[in-house]
N, C-alpha and C positions, 0 to 999 in steps of 0.2 A: 583658468576659467574664473570669471567674475561671479561673485555671489549674486543670486537673483534677488529682486526686491521682495518685500513681504507680500505685496499684492500678487506678484507672479507666483510666489510660493503657495499662497492661499488658492489661486486658480489651479495649480498643479495638484494640490491635495484634494480639492473638490472634484477635479476630473478623475483622479484615481478612485475616489469614493464612489462616484457615479458609475464608473466602469466595473469595479469589482464587487461593490456592495449594493448597487442600485439605489443608493440613498445619498442625499446631499450632505456635505459637511458645512455646517452653518456657523461654527464657532471660530475662534482665533487660532492661528498657527504662527510660530516664529522660530528663528534661529536662536540658540543659546550656546554661546562659545564657552561657557563654564562647564558644560558636560564633557567628561573626560573618558569614562569607561563604558559609555553606551552611545548608541546611534540616535536615540530619541527617548522621550518619555511623554506620557499622558498624565495630566494633572486633573483628576476628577473633580476636585473642589472648585477649580476655576474653568473647567472644560476647555483646556488649552493643550495643544500638542506642541512640544518643544523639540527641535531637531538639532543635532550636532552639525555645525557647518563644515567640520573637517571631513565628514563623510561625503558631503557634496563636492569638496575640492579633490579629495584623494582617492575616491573609489569611482567605479563606473555608475552610470545612471540606473542600471538594474538593481544594484545593491541599495542605492538611495531610495528607489521606489519600494523595494522590499521593506525598508525601515518604515516608510510612510504607511504601507499596508498593515504592518504589525501594529503600529500605533492606532490606526483606524479600527482595528479589531477591538482594542481596548475601548475606544471612543463609542462605537456603535453598540457594543454590548452594555456599556455603562448607561447610555441613553435609554436603552430598552429595559433596564432594570435586571439584566441577567448577570451571570458570573463573568466579570471582566478581568480577573486576576490570572496570573500565569498558571496557577494550579487548577483552575476551574475547567471542568469538562467542556462547557460551552465555548470557552476561549480556545481550547485546543482544537475543537471541531471547526470553528470559524477560521482559524489559521490554516487548517488543512483544506477547507473548501475554497479559500481565496488564494492559496499558494503562497502564503506569507511565511517568512522565515521565523523560527523560534528565537534565534539569536543572530546578531549581526557579526560579520567577520571582523577580526582585529584590523585596526588601521595599519596601512603600510608604514607609516612613520613611527609606529610603536614596535615594529618587528625586530629592530636591532637593540632592544632594551637589555637583553641578556648578554652581558659583556664578558663574563668569566665562565670558563669551562674547566671542569675538573674530571679526572679519571681515576678510578681505583686501580692500584697496582696489582691487587689480588684477583678481582673478578671482572675488571674492565668496565664496570658500571660508569656511565657518563652522567655528570651533573652540570646543568647550566644555571647560573645564578646572576642576578643583577648586582648583588653586593659581593665583596670579597669574602672568602672563607678563611678563618685562621687554621692553617694546616697543622699546627702543633696541637691544637685543641680538638679539632673535629676529625672523625673517621668515616669510613663508608657505612651507610645505614643498612646495607644489605649483608656485608660480611665482616664489618669492623676493620677492613684493610686500610692501608695508608693511601691518602689522596695526593695527587700531583696536579698542578695547574697546567693546562694545555695552552699553547700560545696561538 
């Protein structure tokens, strides 16, 4: 799937804004490929929504639209002078009213990050880690048993 142009992206965001919020989106929106751990962000000082292009490529359109709706919640509440941060009750209520997700799902390309799996010989607790664990130095956090790496 090719990346849509910024003009098409702005039209999509405005369409979603009119449909779910009944208000136009009049500011700028763009893709930001430097975003790594989030689907998007709203910058109140510049009134810009930045979206992670990986979510456009790797997830279905419903997930991408959910991210846009979440960022539009921040945007519209900020414009109205209400609480637009994650902990604010107004924000949580608007998320609920519009059916917007609180968090986005992890990217499919990041799902295989945990390469090392360990199991405790004593209590069978399983640990998944990105980095290797020094088995001579570390023990099970639950029962202090010996860990072995699973292949």
